[in-house]
Residue, then its C-alpha position, 0 to 999 in steps of 0.5 A: m594134170q587132173p581137172v579141178h572138181q567143184l568139191d575141191l573148190v568148196f573144201g579149199a574155200l572152207a579151209d580158211p576161217t575168214r571165209r567160213a566167217i563170211l559164210a556164217r554172216l551170209a547165212k543170216g542174209e545178204a550183205t555188201v562188201s563193206e558190211l562183210v569187212a566190218p567185223f574183220d581187221l582186214a582191208q577191203p581188197t583182202v575181203t574181196k579176194h576171199i569173196k572171189v574164192l567163195e564165188g569161184a567155189g559157187l558158195v556165194s553170188r553177187g547181185r546188183a541193186a542200184q550201185f550196190r552189189p550185195v553178196r548172197l550165200n549159195a548153200a547148194p555146194l555145201r550140201e554136196a560137201s555134207m553128203w560127201i562127208g556123210g559117206y564116212e558116217r558108217f566108218w566113224d560109227d563102226s570105229l567108235g563102236q569098236l572103241d566103245a566095246y574095247v573100253k568096256e572090256l578094259i573096264e570089266k578086266g579092271e585095267 
C-alpha cells in the first residue's frame, strides 16, 4: 500500500463542493463551526466531519478563543496543489495552440 501524500489529501478534500464552499468562506476570515453551518442545509455534525477532512489535509486549523474554537484557513497546501496543476500549463498551451492552428487551417480551406 502506498503512503498517502499531502497532495492526495488536498485534492481529496477539494473534491467535495461543501468543503470548497467552507474554504471560500474561510478565505474571508476565521469562523466558528456554527457560522460555517449557517449557509448549508446540513446538520452541525456533518459540517464538523467536512472540517475534519479539511484539517486532515492541512487546509484549516482550529484555534482556541475562550469557549470557541474558530476555524482558520491555511492556504499553504493550496499553493502546492496550484503548483502541481501549473506544471501542466505548458501541455495545455501547446495543445490549445495546435487546436487553434488546426481550426484556422480548416477555415482557410473553407471547411
